[in-house]
Backbone as numpy.savetxt, mean C-alpha at the origin, in Angstrom:
# Nx Ny Nz CAx CAy CAz Cx Cy Cz
-6.11 34.39 14.26 -5.07 34.11 13.12 -5.32 35.17 12.06
-4.35 35.59 11.35 -4.00 36.43 10.32 -4.87 35.86 9.14
-4.97 36.81 8.07 -5.55 36.33 6.77 -4.51 35.46 6.16
-3.16 36.01 6.20 -2.20 35.23 5.64 -1.97 33.53 6.27
-2.05 33.60 7.56 -1.83 32.48 8.22 -2.99 31.52 7.88
-4.36 32.04 7.71 -5.32 31.26 7.41 -5.12 30.71 5.87
-4.71 31.59 5.12 -4.40 31.17 3.57 -3.42 30.19 3.54
-2.45 30.18 4.22 -1.33 29.19 4.30 -1.81 27.85 4.80
-2.59 28.07 5.74 -3.10 26.64 6.53 -4.08 25.97 5.65
-4.79 26.80 4.88 -5.67 26.11 3.66 -4.95 25.63 2.71
-3.70 26.11 2.30 -3.01 25.43 1.25 -2.36 24.16 1.78
-2.08 24.16 3.05 -1.29 23.09 3.46 -2.37 21.89 3.30
-3.53 22.08 3.84 -4.62 21.04 3.95 -4.98 20.57 2.38
-4.82 21.50 1.59 -5.18 21.02 0.00 -3.92 20.10 -0.29
-2.77 20.59 0.08 -1.73 19.84 -0.49 -1.69 18.13 0.23
-2.06 18.32 1.55 -2.15 17.19 2.23 -3.07 16.08 1.67
-4.35 16.78 1.29 -5.23 15.99 0.56 -5.01 15.29 -0.63
-4.00 15.95 -1.46 -3.64 15.34 -2.75 -2.41 14.32 -2.59
-1.79 14.37 -1.43 -0.82 13.50 -1.15 -1.27 11.98 -1.17
-0.29 10.86 -1.52 -0.70 9.58 -1.68 -0.67 8.99 -0.30
-1.66 8.25 0.07 -1.81 7.50 1.34 -2.34 6.13 0.99
-2.04 5.14 1.81 -2.33 3.73 1.77 -3.12 3.38 3.15
-4.33 2.55 2.97 -4.82 2.35 4.10 -5.24 0.82 3.95
-5.36 -0.21 4.99 -6.05 -1.32 4.93 -7.33 -1.12 5.16
-8.25 -1.65 4.05 -9.83 -1.42 4.26 -10.34 -2.57 4.65
-9.82 -3.78 4.64 -10.59 -4.98 5.17 -9.46 -6.11 5.26
-9.73 -6.93 6.24 -8.84 -8.11 6.42 -9.73 -9.25 6.93
-9.14 -10.42 6.92 -9.86 -11.78 6.94 -8.84 -12.59 7.74
-9.41 -13.44 8.62 -8.33 -14.33 9.27 -9.20 -15.82 9.51
-8.76 -16.78 8.99 -9.13 -17.98 9.02 -9.12 -18.51 10.74
-10.63 -18.43 11.12 -10.53 -18.77 12.61 -10.32 -20.11 12.94
-10.24 -21.07 11.94 -9.97 -22.62 12.47 -8.47 -22.71 12.51
-7.72 -21.82 12.10 -6.18 -21.86 12.30 -5.68 -21.08 13.46
-5.20 -21.94 14.29 -4.28 -21.37 15.69 -3.18 -20.14 15.21
-2.65 -20.03 16.31 -1.44 -19.13 16.15 -0.43 -19.60 15.06
-0.06 -18.65 14.30 0.82 -18.82 13.06 2.04 -17.99 13.01
3.29 -18.15 12.79 3.92 -17.03 12.63 5.15 -17.85 11.59
5.34 -17.23 10.54 6.13 -17.74 9.44 7.69 -17.40 9.75
8.38 -18.51 9.67 9.59 -18.40 9.85 10.50 -18.00 8.70
10.03 -18.48 7.58 10.46 -18.17 6.20 9.65 -17.99 5.54
9.33 -16.70 4.73 8.09 -16.31 3.93 8.39 -15.80 2.83
8.05 -16.30 1.57 8.26 -15.76 -0.01 7.29 -14.68 -0.05
7.62 -13.53 -0.57 6.86 -12.39 -1.09 6.63 -12.52 -2.51
5.59 -12.61 -3.19 5.61 -12.63 -4.53 4.44 -11.42 -4.94
4.78 -10.83 -5.89 4.13 -9.62 -6.53 3.65 -10.07 -7.92
2.22 -10.37 -8.08 1.80 -10.89 -9.39 1.72 -9.55 -10.38
2.58 -9.59 -11.30 2.54 -8.47 -12.41 3.14 -8.75 -13.47
2.68 -8.45 -14.60 3.25 -8.58 -15.89 4.47 -7.60 -16.00
4.57 -6.60 -15.25 5.81 -5.60 -15.43 6.87 -6.38 -14.34
7.78 -6.92 -15.07 9.01 -7.64 -14.24 9.72 -6.84 -13.31
9.94 -5.60 -13.86 10.65 -4.44 -13.08 9.88 -4.34 -11.72
8.60 -4.00 -11.91 7.75 -3.50 -10.96 7.77 -4.83 -9.81
7.71 -6.01 -10.43 7.52 -7.22 -9.56 8.69 -7.15 -8.72
9.75 -6.85 -9.10 11.12 -6.85 -8.48 11.09 -5.79 -7.40
10.77 -4.71 -7.85 10.55 -3.47 -6.70 9.81 -4.22 -5.68
8.54 -4.56 -5.90 7.53 -4.94 -4.79 8.18 -6.01 -3.88
8.95 -6.97 -4.59 9.21 -8.11 -3.83 10.69 -7.75 -2.87
11.43 -6.95 -3.46 12.61 -6.41 -2.75 12.04 -5.36 -1.58
10.97 -4.67 -1.70 10.36 -3.82 -0.59 9.72 -4.63 0.49
8.96 -5.77 -0.05 8.55 -6.95 1.12 9.66 -7.40 1.94
10.93 -7.74 1.29 12.07 -8.15 2.02 12.74 -7.09 3.07
12.73 -5.82 2.62 13.04 -4.78 3.43 12.02 -4.49 4.57
10.87 -4.38 4.45 9.82 -4.46 5.35 9.74 -5.55 6.36
9.76 -6.61 5.91 9.77 -7.98 6.82 11.09 -8.08 7.55
12.15 -7.99 6.88 13.49 -8.35 7.23 14.21 -9.54 6.55
15.44 -9.33 6.05 16.00 -10.49 5.36 16.22 -11.78 5.92
16.03 -11.72 7.35 16.05 -13.02 8.01 15.04 -13.75 7.69
14.06 -13.17 7.55 12.74 -13.77 7.34 12.10 -14.08 5.94
12.31 -13.02 5.22 11.47 -12.89 3.94 12.66 -13.17 2.74
11.96 -13.72 1.94 12.75 -14.10 0.61 11.83 -13.55 -0.72
12.52 -12.78 -1.68 12.00 -12.08 -2.77 11.59 -13.26 -3.57
10.43 -13.05 -4.14 9.73 -14.22 -5.05 10.59 -14.51 -6.24
11.10 -13.58 -6.87 11.86 -13.53 -7.92 13.19 -14.49 -8.02
13.67 -14.61 -6.60 14.78 -15.36 -6.29 14.40 -16.96 -6.21
12.98 -17.21 -6.25 12.80 -18.50 -6.10 11.95 -19.11 -7.14
10.98 -18.17 -8.00 10.17 -18.38 -9.18 10.50 -17.46 -10.22
10.80 -18.00 -11.13 11.14 -17.20 -12.48 9.86 -16.40 -12.75
9.94 -15.40 -13.66 8.66 -14.84 -14.24 7.99 -15.78 -15.13
8.65 -16.71 -15.89 8.01 -17.52 -16.94 7.35 -18.55 -16.12
7.47 -18.90 -14.78 7.05 -20.03 -14.02 5.85 -19.70 -13.30
5.43 -18.35 -13.17 4.43 -17.82 -12.18 3.01 -18.47 -12.50
2.89 -18.81 -13.88 1.52 -19.28 -14.34 1.30 -20.61 -13.89
2.38 -21.68 -13.63 2.37 -22.91 -13.36 2.33 -23.14 -11.78
1.14 -23.51 -11.42 0.83 -23.61 -9.72 1.68 -24.97 -9.24
1.82 -25.94 -10.06 2.75 -27.01 -9.50 4.35 -26.62 -9.45
4.58 -25.93 -10.26 5.95 -25.64 -10.21 6.17 -24.45 -9.33
5.45 -23.70 -9.01 5.70 -22.63 -7.92 5.61 -23.05 -6.65
4.63 -24.18 -6.32 4.69 -24.95 -5.07 6.03 -25.64 -5.01
6.45 -26.44 -5.96 7.84 -27.14 -5.92 8.89 -25.88 -5.64
8.90 -24.77 -6.20 10.03 -23.90 -5.98 9.84 -23.40 -4.66
8.69 -23.09 -4.01 8.67 -22.48 -2.79 9.13 -23.67 -1.72
8.58 -24.91 -1.80 8.98 -25.74 -0.97 10.64 -26.17 -1.01
11.22 -26.16 -2.14 12.42 -26.23 -2.18 13.27 -25.08 -1.57
12.71 -23.94 -1.36 13.29 -22.71 -0.61 13.08 -22.96 0.99
12.31 -23.95 1.40 12.31 -24.31 2.55 11.40 -22.99 3.54
10.38 -22.53 2.52 9.55 -21.42 3.22 8.46 -22.20 3.81
7.84 -21.68 4.69 6.63 -22.14 5.46 5.56 -21.14 5.29
5.79 -20.01 4.55 4.47 -19.35 4.06 4.96 -18.34 2.84
3.75 -17.98 2.32 3.79 -17.42 0.90 2.88 -16.11 1.10
3.31 -14.90 0.83 2.47 -13.68 0.74 2.57 -13.24 -0.61
1.12 -13.20 -1.17 0.96 -12.87 -2.64 0.34 -11.70 -2.57
1.00 -10.56 -3.36 0.21 -9.31 -3.69 -0.64 -9.28 -5.17
-1.56 -8.80 -5.22 -2.31 -8.83 -6.76 -3.13 -7.59 -6.99
-2.97 -6.82 -7.93 -3.77 -5.59 -8.20 -5.10 -6.06 -8.64
-6.11 -5.48 -7.98 -7.63 -5.93 -8.27 -8.38 -5.01 -8.70
-7.95 -3.57 -8.75 -8.87 -2.50 -9.26 -8.08 -1.12 -9.21
-8.40 -0.39 -10.32 -7.88 0.94 -10.15 -9.17 1.68 -10.73
-9.62 2.63 -9.82 -10.74 3.67 -10.04 -10.57 5.17 -10.20
-11.15 5.87 -10.60 -10.96 7.14 -10.85 -12.37 7.79 -10.02
-12.24 8.82 -9.31 -13.44 9.45 -8.63 -13.27 10.93 -8.73
-14.24 11.61 -9.19 -14.22 13.07 -9.03 -14.73 13.67 -7.81
-13.90 14.67 -7.50 -14.47 15.47 -6.02 -14.57 16.78 -6.35
-15.41 17.38 -5.59 -15.75 18.70 -5.88 -15.10 19.58 -4.52
-13.98 20.43 -4.98 -13.35 21.20 -3.84 -14.21 22.46 -3.75
-14.90 22.80 -2.80 -15.82 23.99 -2.93 -15.14 25.51 -2.79
-15.53 26.53 -3.24 -14.67 27.86 -3.02 -14.65 28.24 -1.52
-13.49 28.91 -1.24 -13.15 29.30 -0.03 -12.68 30.84 -0.08
-13.19 31.55 1.01 -12.67 32.95 1.16 -12.20 33.01 2.55
-11.40 34.03 2.92 -10.97 34.39 4.16 -10.93 35.74 4.27
-11.45 36.06 5.69 -11.17 37.47 6.10 -12.27 38.47 5.20
-12.12 39.90 5.23 -12.87 40.85 4.60 -12.03 41.26 3.58
-12.48 40.84 2.19 -11.84 41.14 1.18 -11.80 42.54 0.65
-12.88 43.49 0.98 -13.09 44.83 0.69 -11.67 45.67 0.75
-11.06 45.45 2.07 -9.96 46.25 2.33 -8.77 46.04 1.44
-8.88 44.83 0.73 -7.83 44.54 0.00 -7.96 43.97 -1.49
-9.16 44.72 -1.90 -9.72 44.63 -3.19 -8.68 44.85 -4.40
-8.64 43.88 -5.17 -7.61 44.12 -6.42 -6.35 43.74 -5.94
-5.95 43.49 -4.84 -4.52 43.09 -4.40 -4.64 41.81 -3.84
-5.00 41.77 -2.48 -4.95 40.87 -1.64 -6.24 39.57 -1.80
-7.26 39.98 -2.52 -8.13 39.25 -2.54 -7.98 38.05 -3.30
-7.32 38.31 -4.70 -7.06 36.98 -5.17 -6.01 35.98 -4.47
-5.42 36.53 -3.50 -4.54 35.67 -2.74 -5.05 34.83 -1.68
-6.43 35.35 -1.35 -7.09 34.67 -0.28 -8.27 34.16 -0.85
-8.68 34.13 -2.06 -9.82 33.54 -2.51 -9.47 32.19 -3.42
-10.04 31.13 -3.38 -9.96 30.10 -4.01 -11.28 29.61 -4.61
-11.22 29.73 -6.01 -12.74 29.15 -6.55 -12.82 27.65 -6.54
-13.93 27.37 -6.69 -14.42 25.85 -6.44 -13.75 25.26 -7.76
-13.53 23.81 -7.72 -13.13 23.11 -8.75 -13.09 21.66 -8.51
-13.27 20.88 -9.77 -13.13 19.47 -9.73 -11.99 18.91 -9.65
-11.64 17.82 -8.89 -10.28 17.25 -8.82 -10.64 15.71 -9.24
-9.78 14.80 -9.69 -9.96 13.56 -10.11 -8.81 12.79 -9.27
-9.59 11.83 -8.47 -8.78 11.08 -7.41 -8.43 9.71 -8.13
-7.23 9.20 -7.94 -7.00 7.94 -8.41 -7.00 6.91 -7.20
-7.75 5.78 -7.28 -7.72 4.92 -6.04 -7.10 3.65 -6.59
-6.07 2.92 -6.10 -5.59 1.74 -6.54 -5.94 0.78 -5.28
-6.69 -0.43 -5.60 -6.89 -1.50 -4.79 -5.88 -2.59 -4.63
-5.32 -3.19 -4.01 -4.51 -4.29 -3.80 -4.99 -5.50 -2.97
-4.96 -6.59 -3.35 -5.16 -7.71 -2.62 -3.97 -8.41 -2.07
-3.91 -8.74 -0.81 -2.99 -9.63 -0.41 -3.19 -11.06 0.54
-2.70 -11.92 -0.09 -3.27 -13.08 0.67 -1.92 -13.84 1.22
-1.98 -14.46 2.54 -0.94 -15.25 2.95 -1.25 -16.64 3.37
-0.39 -17.53 2.67 -0.67 -19.00 2.56 0.13 -19.63 3.34
-0.30 -20.72 3.96 0.69 -21.62 4.81 1.21 -22.60 4.03
2.41 -22.95 3.65 2.90 -23.86 2.69 2.58 -25.20 3.00
2.91 -25.63 4.30 2.60 -26.96 4.89 1.14 -27.50 4.36
0.10 -26.59 4.75 -1.24 -26.94 4.57 -1.89 -26.55 3.29
-1.12 -25.67 2.55 -1.78 -24.96 1.47 -3.07 -24.20 1.71
-3.35 -23.74 2.82 -4.31 -23.02 3.30 -4.14 -21.75 3.47
-5.17 -20.81 2.84 -5.31 -19.42 2.99 -5.56 -19.22 4.56
-4.31 -18.19 5.13 -4.43 -17.94 6.54 -5.17 -16.71 6.67
-4.68 -15.70 5.97 -4.97 -14.31 5.94 -5.07 -13.72 4.78
-6.20 -12.68 4.73 -6.37 -11.81 3.37 -6.59 -10.55 3.77
-6.10 -9.52 3.04 -6.35 -8.15 3.22 -6.62 -7.61 2.02
-7.06 -6.31 1.84 -7.46 -5.40 0.83 -7.02 -4.07 1.23
-6.15 -3.46 0.36 -5.75 -2.10 0.80 -6.06 -1.00 -0.34
-6.10 0.01 -0.22 -6.43 1.18 -1.06 -5.26 2.24 -0.96
-4.86 2.69 -1.95 -3.86 3.85 -2.17 -4.60 5.06 -2.76
-4.66 6.08 -2.22 -5.25 7.19 -2.66 -4.22 8.16 -3.35
-4.22 8.36 -4.78 -3.34 9.16 -5.47 -1.89 8.92 -5.38
-1.30 7.84 -5.61 0.00 7.45 -5.74 0.67 8.21 -6.80
1.65 8.95 -6.33 2.43 9.66 -7.06 3.17 9.06 -8.49
3.54 7.81 -7.96 4.17 7.07 -9.04 4.15 5.39 -8.56
4.76 4.61 -9.30 4.67 3.29 -8.92 5.43 2.81 -7.72
6.70 3.52 -7.60 7.47 3.40 -6.54 6.79 3.60 -5.04
6.09 4.77 -5.08 5.37 5.23 -3.73 4.40 4.26 -3.68
3.60 3.91 -4.76 2.42 2.65 -4.66 2.78 1.63 -3.90
3.99 1.01 -4.25 4.47 -0.19 -3.89 5.02 -0.14 -2.43
5.75 0.99 -2.24 6.15 1.08 -0.62 5.04 1.17 0.25
4.20 2.07 -0.19 2.98 2.34 0.78 2.26 1.09 0.86
1.83 0.49 -0.10 1.15 -0.94 0.07 1.89 -1.91 0.78
3.21 -2.09 0.66 4.00 -3.00 1.38 4.07 -2.64 2.69
4.45 -1.58 3.10 4.50 -1.02 4.61 3.22 -1.21 5.38
2.01 -0.87 4.66 0.78 -1.12 5.43 0.62 -2.53 5.52
0.68 -3.33 4.62 0.28 -4.69 4.69 1.34 -5.59 5.71
2.78 -5.26 5.64 3.50 -5.90 6.71 3.05 -5.47 8.23
2.97 -4.20 8.37 2.47 -3.58 9.51 1.10 -4.52 10.10
0.23 -4.84 9.04 -0.86 -5.49 9.33 -0.65 -6.89 9.83
0.46 -7.41 8.95 0.82 -8.92 9.26 1.56 -8.94 10.76
2.09 -7.95 11.15 2.90 -8.17 12.23 1.76 -8.06 13.42
0.67 -7.15 13.31 -0.26 -6.92 14.37 -0.82 -8.52 14.35
-1.00 -9.28 13.20 -1.59 -10.55 13.57 -0.48 -11.73 13.97
0.73 -11.21 13.94 1.73 -12.07 14.48 2.13 -13.21 13.40
1.87 -12.85 12.23 2.22 -13.73 11.08 3.62 -13.63 10.68
4.02 -12.40 10.92 5.75 -12.32 10.84 6.10 -11.74 12.03
7.54 -11.86 12.35 8.15 -11.50 13.49 8.39 -9.72 13.64
8.36 -9.46 14.87 8.54 -8.08 15.00 9.52 -7.37 14.11
9.52 -6.15 13.85 10.50 -5.48 13.16 11.82 -5.08 14.23
12.94 -4.84 13.49 13.94 -4.66 14.34 13.91 -3.60 15.55
13.05 -2.69 15.13 12.85 -1.33 15.98 11.96 -1.74 17.39
11.03 -3.05 16.87 10.14 -3.19 17.90 10.75 -4.26 19.03
11.90 -4.82 18.56 12.50 -6.02 19.51 13.46 -5.31 20.78
């Protein structure tokens, strides 16, 4: 591999490391509850930012499918989210048998040392190519956002499933929401709590 190719490869690796990514870090399923698949599920994002709430709930409907999912804001108004009895009443009136609730639990920053790298023999290119193939070490700060998601059975009011996700360096709120929702819905499908996607049928 040429010096230029190695430099390009290293740059791609650095850029990939900086990109946002979401992964499910832990899940729990109530072992006492048998097979469950929600026929109509309300997705609620608990957020003081009403715009972000709507974006997240619309993304949930997109990911699950409008035949099964309902955006929480269409069922429960922002001013009603603090009232447990009223939320229960609204969800039951929507004839939903499941509720999936997203909640931000933590945002943390971690510093990471990226060591210096050199490629090839710099002497032959001293003063010209060496700066192109030498990257001094530096510190970067990674932002890690943790979201908790709980799936509840409306009929029994029992927690069926819970998960926690981590998003690494989200570039903005929209990217964070899309990554979390897609990863969570994929996990819900693996548990058969929501129907398969259109592409899986």
